[in-house]
Every structure is written in structure tokens, then in C-alpha cells.
N, C-alpha and C positions, 0 to 999 in steps of 0.2 A: 597938738600937745597931748590931748587926751588919748589919741590913738597910740602914740608912743608909750604912754604910761600903761595902756591896756596891753600892748605887746610885751612889755617888760613883765607885767603881772602874769601873763600866760606862760612866759618862759620860766619864771620862778616857780609857778605851780605845776609845771610839767613834771610828771613822775621821773625819778632817776633812771628807770629802765629805758624810757624813751630817749633820754640824753645819751645813754650808753649805746643804744641802737643807732642814733644819729652819728655818733663818733665812729662806730665800727663801719657804717656804710660809707662815710667820707673816707676812711682809711682804705677800704677795699677799692673804692673808686679811684683814689689817687694812685694806688699800686697798679691798677689796671691801665691807667694812662701812661705809666712809665714803661710798660712792657712793649717790646718791639712787635711789629706785625709779622706774622708767619710769612715765609718766602712765597708760598703759593698765593697768598692773598695779595702780596706786593706784585707778583706777576700778573694776576688777574686785573689789578688796577691799571697796570701799564698797558695791558691789552685793550682795556676799555678806553684809556686815554688816546692810544694810537687810533683806535677805530673812530673815536669822536673827531679826530683831526684828519681822518681820511686815509690813514696809513693802514698797513697790514703787518702785524707782528706775530705770525704763526710759527 
């Protein structure tokens, strides 16, 4: 119980700039997750997957 109260107090006392930074970082991270992988990266992953399975995709 005291630990939860301590955490709420820390959050309340956190300067507004830190909250703004937190929100911006979360927004940028979420946007990055929604982006598609570049074709070249997808091709490299496929090659690695084939190699791991004993295939050859050159």
C-alpha cells in the first residue's frame, strides 16, 4: 500500500516537462511500430530464415 502511494506521489511531483517527454517518446515509438519493414530488410530476414532451415535462397 505504501509503495503504491509513493509511486503516485512521484508521478504527481514529476515536472511537466518529463511528462511531455514521456508522451512524445511513446508517440514516436508507436509510430515506428506501425511502419513497414523496408524490402531489403525483409529479403535479408527471408535469407536468414532459409539458411537456418538448411535452404539456399540466393
